[in-house]
Every structure is written in structure tokens, then in C-alpha cells.
C-alpha positions, -999 to +999 in steps of 0.1 A: -299-396+176-308-361+189-282-364+216-255-375+191-264-347+167-262-321+195-228-333+206-216-332+170-228-297+165-212-285+198-179-302+190-178-285+156-184-251+171-157-257+196-132-269+170-141-239+147-134-214+175-105-231+193-080-207+178-100-175+184-084-153+211-097-120+224-073-093+235-088-069+261-076-034+257-054-029+288-018-020+293-007-056+299-017-067+265-008-038+243+022-016+233+007+018+229+024+046+210-002+074+205-006+111+208-036+104+231-050+071+244-073+061+273-095+032+284-132+041+288-167+029+283-181+042+251-215+035+236-220+007+261-186-011+254-153-012+271-130+004+246-097+022+239-097+058+227-068+063+203-056+095+186-028+095+160-008+064+169-006+027+172-017+000+197+002-032+189-007-065+205+021-079+228+036-114+226+015-126+197+020-128+160+003-141+129+010-148+093-023-161+081-055-157+101-084-134+110-086-101+128-119-088+141-128-056+160-154-030+166-147+006+158-166+039+163-158+072+147-173+106+137-178+119+102-148+143+106-117+138+086-099+107+099-080+075+091-086+045+115-077+009+108-056-021+114-020-033+107-006-068+103+025-087+094+042-059+111+080-062+112+083-027+127+063+005+126+079+014+093+071-019+075+038-036+075+004-041+058-023-015+065-061-013+060-080+018+070-112+037+068-114+073+055-142+086+076-146+118+056-149+100+023-181+080+031-196+067-001-167+078-023-145+054-043-117+058-017-137+055+015-117+024+025-081+016+016-055-011+016-018+000+013+015-015+022+040+006+043+076+002+032+104+021+050+078+045+065+062+054+032+025+048+026+016+040-010-021+049-014-013+070-046+002+038-062-025+013-051-061+024-056-092+012-073-101-025-077-083-047-052-071-017-031-099+008-024-136+010-029-168+029-019-185+021+014-212+041+031-200+046+067-220+046+099-210+074+123-210+075+161-220+039+164-201+006+166-191-009+133-178-045+132-148-052+109-133-086+100-102-093+080-094-127+066-057-130+056-042-158+037-009-158+017-009-128-007-047-123-004-071-108+021-108-099+024-124-071+045-159-074+058-177-044+073-209-052+093-220-076+066-201-108+074-214-126+043-201-103+015-167-087+015-165-049+012-130-053-003-111-082-018-073-077-019-056-100-045-020-090-041-007-081-006+027-064-013+048-076+016+064-110+018+043-136+033+058-140+068+048-138+104+046-105+121+028-085+148-006-068+144-027-041+160-047-010+154-037+025+142-053+059+139-037+085+115-038+123+118-072+138+121-102+125+140-097+099+168-116+066+171-127+041+197-120+004+194-135-026+212-139-064+211-105-071+194-099-108+186-078-129+162-072-164+149-040-179+134-057-200+108-077-191+076-083-201+041-089-179+011-089-184-027-098-154-048-106-163-084-097-131-102-067-135-125-040-109-123-028-097-157+004-077-165-001-051-192+017-059-224+050-041-230+054-032-193+089-026-179+091-051-151+125-045-136+144-013-129+178-004-115+172+020-086+199+044-073+206+056-038+186+087-028+197+123-034+184+158-033+159+168-060+175+202-063+207+187-076+190+177-109+201+194-141+191+194-178+217+167-186+236+139-169+274+138-167+299+111-156+304+132-124+267+130-117+268+092-121+300+083-103+287+083-067+255+064-074+249+029-061+222+006-075+197-020-064+175-041-088+138-038-081+110-059-097+077-043-105+043-055-092+022-076-116+006-043-127+039-028-137+039-004-107+073-002-091+072+009-054+106+027-049+101+028-012+108-010-011+145-003-015+150+033-005+140+055+024+128+090+016+144+118+037+134+154+039+163+166+016+172+133-001+138+127-016+147+115-051+161+084-069+169+074-104+151+044-120+169+033-151+168+007-179+187+000-211+167-001-243+184-020-270+171-009-304+176-028-337+176+005-356+173+042-353+136+047-346+110+066-325+091+046-299+061+058-278+064+052-241+034+056-217+043+061-181+031+073-147+049+085-116+045+098-081+052+126-072+075+143-097+096+130-125+124+141-149+131+118-178+166+115-194+174+097-226+211+091-233+219+118-207+197+145-220+166+157-202+135+153-224+106+156-199+097+171-166+063+166-148+045+172-115+019+148-102+020+160-065-011+158-043-033+189-049-008+204-073-035+210-099-066+217-078-077+210-043-094+177-054-063+163-072-051+132-055-019+125-074-027+089-080-004+071-104-016+060-139-006+059-176-014+096-180+017+107-198+033+096-231+068+103-246+081+096-280+116+083-275+142+090-303+162+058-300+195+053-317+206+019-330+221-001-301+220+007-264+199+036-251+199+046-214+166+057-200+169+073-166+139+086-147+145+108-116+115+103-093+109+127-064+085+121-035+065+142-009+041+116+005+014+091-005+035+068-027+069+068-044+066+050-076+071+046-114+055+026-141+061+025-179+051+004-209+057+004-246+027+002-270+047-024-289+081-041-285+089-046-321+126-040-327+135-033-291+147-052-260+147-041-224+177-050-202 
């Protein structure tokens, strides 16, 4: 009986680990694109030192699975993490540590990258970022479990997740994976491994706020400086449009359909509001980074939510912080919002307190 039991346990362990693969940090296994990188023994482990750049695993991909690694970093300002479902360096999922924000609500962060734009100003708080007390100048073990649109992040404690992500923003499809260090302090990585199987079922229900605008027509990009106090037929004639659906929360990530350029840093997001009568309707909205709101071609609002635009602690995160009272005419009303972006997230969200007497199309 003891022999049978021992064989059963060993077999279970082998089956449970049969998909686990380690990837040593050497030039044969990794595509490295970094300001500085080197292989060295650090704190007793064979590691890679990485400064502002990527190391992407060669010849392997995953859609669902686990990623594990050790990381060591200082308390200086830095951003070190992992990427997955990577289609290219401009489009992937991204988790990272903010080493300088230890213990603060944004000390760790998940964000999608679309067309080279990080979106941490759009996705923060529950399900995206949280407070973790970091350990400095020692090895920290991190594990990600990835399944479908969900993921969990474990940091040292492999029993309780530090972060549960309920809504990964990219499509669920196979892609490359690896590590990344942003501008600031470098980091060391060791003991990188992965599996291509996982299972995860988070119980929290995702709820869309009532009255949210869930679909926008988004224009091609243009220069912010071209905006005026009104819109004319000439302004509109060269615009092309793509339809973009909001996330469950009502946040619409504009970088999904447009690439921000140095000069062409703005797009229009528009909807038609059909009103049964002449009336005034309150609209709550949020944006990143700057917005100009036009109703029936006339500018009625201008706002700036840029990072550090109000004081040195101001993050510029999106939220329902602004409210407009829209003077609607009977019939069709065109709501155009010009949204301009610097960095950190290019987005818009809007919701009506009530939908009585109006229809969005």
C-alpha cells in the first residue's frame, strides 16, 4: 500500500509539472532590446540585468498559462515587470511593479498596451492596481496565472493573490511573452519559467454603470492646435471614422483604433443623441488627457486632465469628475468630444443620469 501510494504521489507531481519549462537567461533563448543588459551572478543567482527595454522569449508562445520569475530591484523610481500575449512591442498585456510607490495604492499595475500607448490613467484601482509593500535589494518571487480574460498575480505569497484582474483588455489569443523594464531604475531577473495550461474563475461580477455611452464613432487623428470654438463642414469633410465599443465600465480606450503621433495627438469621439423634446440633460464624463466638447457644432466645454497639470501629485487618472448640462433640441443632436493625449492613457467615458426621453445612436 505504501509503495502504491508513493508511486501515485510521484506520478501526480510529474503530471502537474509536465508542462513547466524554464528558460535560462542566455542569448540563445531571448531576443533582447534594451538600453543596457548583461548576464551576471547577483545575490547568489544567475540573472540578467536589464535597463529600459525588453527581453522576449524566443520560439515559444502562450495564450493561457503561468509565468514565474524572480526579480530584484532598489527603492529608486522604476518600472519592472512582464508582458504576455505579445503580438509586437506595441501591442500586448503588461504587468509591472512601481518600485518607488511601495505601500501606495498604485505600487503594482496591470495595463494593456495598444499601438504603443500604455493606459494606466484609464485602468487603475480594483482589478488593475493595488497596494503592496515591496522588498528591496533581495529576490522577490512573482507568479502570474493567465486564463481567458482573467489573471491573478502572486508576489512571494503563493497562496493569496496580490492582484486579481477580471478583464484583460486584449483579445484572447496566443502571443509571445517576456520581461520589461521601463525608464528609471534597472532590475535583475532570474529563474524564469512558464506553463501553457491554467484554470481560473474569478467570482466578481462586472457591472456597467447605468446610462453609459457604450459605443463611439472615432475619427482619424489630427493636430490639437487645429481645434476652434466651432465645427464647420470643412472641418468635418476630411475625417474618417471607426466604431469603437467601450469596456464594461464605460471607459473607451481610443488607442485601440488610433496611434498617437507627436503632432497628430487628437481624435474626435462622437455620438448622436436623439431627444423627444427640447430639454436639458446632465452628462457626467471623464477623459485623458485633454478634451473639448462640441454640441451641434458649438464648443461648450474645454478641460485639462494632464499628468501633473494641477500639482506635482496629480496623476491624471480618468473618472466621472466633470459634468455638463446639455441643451438638447428636439430630434438629432451631435455630441463631438475632441480628446488629446500626451501619455498614460488616451480615453473617454460618459454617462447620463437618466435616459428618459433620449436615445443614443
